[in-house]
C-alpha positions in Angstrom: 86.4 -46.8 -94.0 83.6 -49.0 -92.8 84.7 -52.1 -90.9 83.0 -55.4 -90.0 81.6 -55.7 -86.4 84.3 -56.4 -83.9 82.2 -58.8 -81.7 79.5 -61.4 -82.3 76.0 -60.7 -80.9 74.9 -62.1 -77.6 72.2 -64.8 -77.7 69.4 -62.6 -76.5 68.3 -59.5 -74.7 66.1 -59.8 -71.6 62.7 -58.0 -71.4 64.3 -55.5 -69.0 67.2 -54.9 -71.4 64.8 -54.3 -74.3 63.0 -51.7 -72.3 66.3 -50.1 -71.2 67.9 -49.9 -74.6 64.7 -49.2 -76.6 66.1 -45.9 -78.0 69.0 -47.8 -79.5 66.9 -50.6 -80.8 64.7 -48.3 -82.9 67.8 -46.9 -84.7 68.1 -49.0 -87.9 71.9 -48.9 -87.9 72.1 -50.3 -84.3 68.9 -52.3 -83.8 68.7 -55.6 -82.0 71.8 -57.0 -83.6 73.9 -54.0 -82.6 72.7 -54.0 -79.1 73.4 -57.7 -78.7 76.9 -57.0 -79.9 77.3 -54.4 -77.2 76.0 -56.8 -74.6 78.6 -59.3 -75.7 81.5 -56.8 -75.8 84.3 -56.6 -73.4 85.9 -53.1 -73.2 88.8 -52.0 -71.0 89.1 -48.4 -70.0 92.7 -47.3 -69.1 92.2 -44.7 -66.4 89.1 -43.5 -64.5 90.1 -39.8 -64.6 89.1 -36.9 -66.9 88.5 -39.0 -70.1 87.8 -42.3 -68.3 84.9 -40.7 -66.3 82.5 -39.9 -69.2 83.8 -42.9 -71.2 82.9 -45.4 -68.5 79.6 -43.8 -67.8 78.4 -43.7 -71.4 79.8 -47.2 -72.2 77.8 -48.5 -69.2 74.7 -46.6 -70.3 75.1 -47.9 -73.8 74.9 -51.5 -72.5 78.5 -52.7 -73.0 78.3 -56.1 -71.2 81.7 -56.1 -69.5 83.7 -53.1 -68.5 87.3 -53.3 -67.2 88.8 -50.4 -65.3 92.6 -50.0 -64.9 93.3 -47.4 -62.1 95.6 -47.3 -59.2 95.1 -43.8 -57.9 92.8 -42.3 -55.2 90.2 -39.6 -55.6 91.5 -36.1 -54.8 89.5 -33.0 -54.4 91.2 -31.4 -57.4 89.8 -34.3 -59.6 86.2 -33.3 -59.1 86.4 -30.3 -61.5 86.4 -32.7 -64.4 86.3 -36.4 -63.2 82.5 -36.6 -63.0 82.3 -40.3 -62.2 83.5 -39.4 -58.7 81.8 -37.2 -56.0 82.8 -35.3 -52.9 82.0 -38.4 -50.8 84.6 -40.4 -52.7 87.6 -38.2 -51.8 90.3 -40.6 -50.5 88.6 -43.6 -52.0 90.1 -45.8 -54.7 89.2 -44.3 -58.1 88.6 -47.8 -59.5 86.1 -48.6 -56.7 84.4 -45.2 -57.0 84.1 -45.6 -60.7 82.7 -49.2 -60.3 80.0 -47.9 -57.9 78.9 -45.2 -60.3 78.8 -47.6 -63.3 76.7 -50.1 -61.4 74.4 -47.3 -60.3 73.9 -46.3 -64.0 73.5 -49.9 -65.3 73.3 -52.9 -63.0 73.4 -55.3 -66.0 77.1 -54.4 -66.7 79.8 -56.6 -65.2 82.7 -54.5 -63.9 86.2 -55.9 -63.5 88.7 -53.9 -61.5 92.4 -53.8 -62.1 93.7 -51.7 -59.2 97.3 -51.6 -60.3 99.6 -49.5 -62.3 99.7 -50.5 -66.0 103.2 -51.6 -67.0 105.0 -53.9 -69.3 104.7 -56.8 -66.9 100.9 -56.9 -66.7 99.6 -55.2 -69.9 99.6 -58.1 -72.3 97.7 -60.5 -70.0 95.3 -57.8 -69.1 94.6 -56.5 -72.6 94.1 -60.1 -73.9 90.9 -60.4 -71.9 89.2 -57.6 -73.8 87.9 -56.9 -77.3 88.7 -53.1 -77.4 90.7 -50.7 -75.3 89.7 -47.1 -74.5 92.8 -45.1 -73.6 92.2 -42.3 -71.1 95.8 -41.8 -69.9 97.6 -38.5 -69.6 101.2 -39.4 -69.9 103.3 -40.4 -72.9 104.9 -43.5 -71.3 101.6 -45.2 -70.8 100.3 -44.0 -74.3 103.2 -45.8 -76.0 102.8 -48.8 -73.8 99.1 -49.0 -74.7 99.8 -48.6 -78.4 102.5 -51.2 -78.5 100.6 -53.8 -76.5 97.5 -53.3 -78.8 99.7 -53.7 -81.9 101.3 -56.8 -80.7 97.9 -58.3 -79.7 96.1 -57.1 -82.8 93.6 -55.1 -80.6 91.9 -51.8 -81.7 92.0 -49.0 -79.3 90.3 -45.6 -79.1 92.7 -42.8 -78.1 91.9 -39.3 -76.7 94.0 -36.4 -75.5 93.1 -33.2 -73.8 94.9 -30.0 -72.8 93.4 -26.6 -71.7 90.8 -25.9 -74.4 92.1 -28.5 -77.0 91.3 -32.1 -77.6 92.2 -34.9 -80.0 90.7 -38.3 -80.7 91.4 -41.2 -83.1 91.0 -45.0 -83.5 94.3 -46.9 -83.8 94.1 -50.4 -85.3 97.3 -51.6 -87.0 95.4 -54.3 -88.9 93.3 -51.7 -90.7 95.3 -48.5 -90.5 98.0 -46.6 -88.6 99.0 -46.9 -85.0 99.9 -44.1 -82.5 103.6 -44.4 -83.4 102.7 -43.7 -87.1 101.3 -40.3 -85.9 103.9 -39.7 -83.1 107.0 -41.8 -83.8 108.9 -40.3 -80.9 107.8 -38.7 -77.6 108.5 -35.0 -77.2 111.6 -34.0 -75.3 111.2 -34.1 -71.5 109.5 -31.0 -70.1 108.6 -29.7 -73.6 104.9 -30.6 -73.3 103.3 -29.7 -70.0 100.8 -32.1 -68.4 97.2 -31.2 -67.5 98.4 -31.0 -63.9 100.9 -28.3 -65.0 98.9 -26.5 -67.7 95.3 -27.2 -66.7 92.3 -28.4 -68.6 88.8 -27.1 -69.1 86.7 -29.6 -67.2 83.9 -30.0 -69.8 86.5 -30.7 -72.5 86.7 -34.2 -71.0 83.1 -34.8 -71.8 83.5 -33.6 -75.4 86.5 -35.9 -76.1 85.3 -38.7 -73.9 81.9 -38.9 -75.7 83.8 -39.0 -79.1 85.8 -42.0 -77.7 82.6 -43.8 -76.7 81.0 -43.1 -80.1 83.9 -44.6 -81.8 84.0 -47.6 -79.5 80.3 -48.3 -80.3 80.9 -47.9 -84.0 83.9 -50.4 -83.9 82.1 -52.9 -81.7 78.9 -52.9 -83.8 80.3 -52.3 -87.3 78.3 -49.1 -87.7 79.4 -46.1 -89.6 82.9 -44.9 -90.5 85.3 -45.1 -87.5 88.2 -42.7 -87.0 90.7 -45.2 -88.3 93.3 -43.3 -90.3 91.9 -39.9 -89.2 92.7 -37.6 -86.3 89.9 -35.5 -85.0 91.0 -32.1 -83.5 88.7 -30.0 -81.4 89.2 -26.4 -80.4 86.7 -25.4 -77.7 87.6 -21.7 -77.8 86.7 -21.5 -81.5 84.2 -24.3 -81.3 85.7 -26.0 -84.3 86.3 -29.6 -85.3 88.8 -30.5 -88.1 90.2 -33.7 -89.3 93.7 -34.7 -90.4 94.4 -37.9 -92.4 96.9 -40.2 -90.8 98.5 -42.8 -93.0 100.2 -46.0 -92.0 103.9 -45.4 -91.9 105.8 -48.2 -93.7 108.8 -47.3 -91.6 106.9 -47.4 -88.3 109.0 -48.9 -85.5 106.2 -51.4 -84.5 103.6 -51.8 -87.3 105.8 -51.0 -90.3 107.1 -53.3 -93.0 110.3 -54.0 -91.0 109.5 -53.4 -87.3 112.3 -52.8 -84.9 110.1 -53.0 -81.8 109.0 -56.6 -81.5 108.3 -56.7 -77.8 107.5 -54.3 -75.0 110.3 -51.9 -73.9 111.1 -49.7 -71.0 108.6 -46.9 -71.7 109.7 -44.6 -68.8 113.2 -44.6 -70.2 111.9 -44.2 -73.8 109.8 -41.1 -72.9 112.1 -39.7 -70.2 110.2 -37.8 -67.6 113.3 -35.7 -66.9 116.1 -35.2 -69.4 119.5 -36.7 -68.8 120.9 -33.1 -68.4 118.3 -32.3 -65.8 119.0 -35.4 -63.9 122.7 -34.7 -63.9 122.2 -31.1 -62.8 119.9 -32.1 -60.0 122.0 -35.0 -58.7 124.1 -32.9 -56.2 121.9 -29.8 -56.3 118.5 -30.7 -54.8 117.4 -29.4 -51.5 114.3 -30.2 -49.4 111.6 -27.8 -48.5 112.8 -28.0 -44.9 116.3 -27.0 -45.9 114.9 -24.0 -47.8 112.9 -23.0 -44.7 116.1 -23.0 -42.7 117.8 -20.8 -45.3 114.9 -18.4 -45.2 114.8 -18.2 -41.4 118.6 -17.9 -41.3 118.5 -15.0 -43.8 120.9 -16.8 -46.2 121.8 -14.8 -49.3 119.5 -16.6 -51.7 117.2 -15.6 -54.6 114.1 -17.9 -54.7 112.8 -18.2 -58.2 109.5 -19.8 -59.2 109.6 -21.1 -62.7 105.9 -21.9 -63.0 103.3 -19.9 -65.0 101.6 -16.7 -63.6 98.3 -18.4 -63.1 99.9 -21.1 -61.0 101.8 -18.5 -59.0 98.5 -16.8 -58.1 97.1 -20.0 -56.6 100.0 -20.6 -54.1 103.6 -19.5 -53.8 106.6 -19.9 -51.5 107.2 -16.7 -49.4 109.8 -14.5 -51.0 109.8 -16.3 -54.3 109.7 -14.2 -57.5 108.2 -15.5 -60.7 110.3 -16.1 -63.9 108.5 -18.7 -66.1 110.6 -21.6 -67.4 110.3 -20.6 -71.0 112.2 -17.3 -70.3 115.2 -19.4 -69.1 114.9 -21.7 -72.1 114.9 -18.7 -74.4 117.8 -17.2 -72.5 116.1 -13.9 -71.7 116.1 -14.4 -68.0 119.8 -15.1 -67.5 120.9 -11.4 -67.5 118.5 -10.6 -64.6 120.0 -13.1 -62.2 122.1 -11.8 -59.3 125.7 -12.9 -59.1 126.0 -12.3 -55.3 123.2 -14.7 -54.2 122.6 -18.4 -54.6 119.8 -19.2 -57.0 117.1 -21.5 -55.6 114.6 -22.7 -58.2 111.3 -24.4 -57.7 108.2 -25.3 -59.7 105.1 -27.4 -58.8 106.8 -30.8 -58.2 110.5 -30.4 -59.2 110.4 -31.5 -62.9 110.4 -28.0 -64.5 112.9 -26.6 -62.0 115.3 -29.4 -62.7 115.2 -28.6 -66.4 115.9 -24.9 -65.6 118.6 -25.9 -63.2 120.4 -27.6 -66.1 120.3 -24.3 -68.1 121.7 -22.4 -65.2 124.5 -24.9 -64.6 125.5 -24.6 -68.3 125.4 -20.8 -68.0 127.9 -20.8 -65.1 125.7 -20.7 -62.0 127.5 -23.6 -60.4 126.0 -23.2 -56.9 122.3 -23.0 -58.1 120.0 -25.5 -56.6 116.3 -26.6 -56.9 113.7 -27.7 -54.4 112.8 -31.3 -54.7 109.0 -31.7 -54.5 108.5 -28.1 -55.5 105.7 -25.9 -54.0 103.6 -29.1 -53.4 106.3 -30.4 -51.1 106.6 -27.0 -49.4 102.9 -26.8 -48.7 102.7 -30.4 -47.4 105.7 -30.0 -45.1 105.9 -26.3 -44.2 102.5 -24.6 -44.7 99.8 -27.2 -44.8 97.0 -24.6 -44.5 97.9 -23.2 -48.0 95.9 -24.5 -51.0 97.4 -27.0 -53.4 96.3 -27.7 -57.0 
C-alpha cells in the first residue's frame, strides 16, 4: 500500500547539498521535495553491528538529516567480517563512536546523536519519542519485542531486519497501517531453540543485502515513495539467490495492537523471552563448574568425560583438550544418551554455557545426577586457561 510521507520537507537545500544529492534530485519520485524530507528526518538505528553498519552508512549517504545510534558494545576483531562501519583501527573502541566517525566521514551534513547505553524498558520510550522512524538492527529476541512494543505504544513505524547464516528477512511494522512484529511472531521461540549469529554464524555480505533493503524501506516511508513492506515479509535466500514475499495480516487478537490488547505497557522482556529455560536454570544451579575447576580435574586425572555440545564447525575452530563432540541436537533427540559412560562424571560445555545448560537439564532428567557443565564455556576456558588459542 502507498502511504503519505512520514515527515514534512525542510525549508531548503544548500548549494552544496544540491550538488551532493543531485542523483536523487533527478529521480522524479524523489526530487527536491523528497530530498528535503530526508534532510528533515530523524532516524534512530538500534545497533551498529551487522545490519546497523550498512544501514547507517546508506542513511547518511542518502542525506537523512539526523541519525541516532543506540549501541553500548565495543568493536571486537570478530565483528570486522561483517560490520563494515568499523575498521581494524577501531578494535576496542566504542561501536557508537566508531560508527559516528564513519558516518561523519561519509556525510558531514548529518547530525549524529549517540546513545551509548543498553536499550531497555527504562529508556526506550523517551529515546524513541525523539525520532520519526526506527531501524531495528538487533540480534536478540528480547530487544526485538521491546522495540516493537515501544513503537506500537508511541505510534512509530520501524523497519525490521533479521539475518542468519545465508538467510535474511525484512519488513516494515507500523501498527497504525498494518501488522506489528507480534502479529507475525506472537511468542518468542523456546530458549535455546534458535541459535544466535554468534552460535550459528552469518555470511558477512548478507548484512549488506538486508541492511540495504531496510534503508530502501526507510527512504520510502520517510518520503512517501513507492509501496513499503507494510503487511509483507521479504525473505531472502542467498544460496539460491531468491527473494519471496509472504503477506502478513494484522492479528485482531494481537497482544499489543489487537482489538483488545493485553499488553498496554512495557514488560520484562528478558523474562518474556527467557535466555535460558527454567529447567536449564534449575539444572545448572548446583551443577556449574569454572574453567579453572575443570583444569584441576584434568590435571588430577579425575574420572570425567568432557563433552562439547557445539556444532562441528565450531569444534574445528577451538576446543578444550580431551573434549569429544556430541552436538546439542543429538541430546535433544535422545540419540546421544546411550553412548554416555556410567562410570565417569559427564562434564558438558558449549561456547558460553547456554547450550550446555539446556543439555544438562536433559541429562539430569535422564538420571545423570552428577553431570555438570562449564560456566562460560570454551570462551571462558580460553580467556582463563589458554589465552593463546583463538576465540570466535
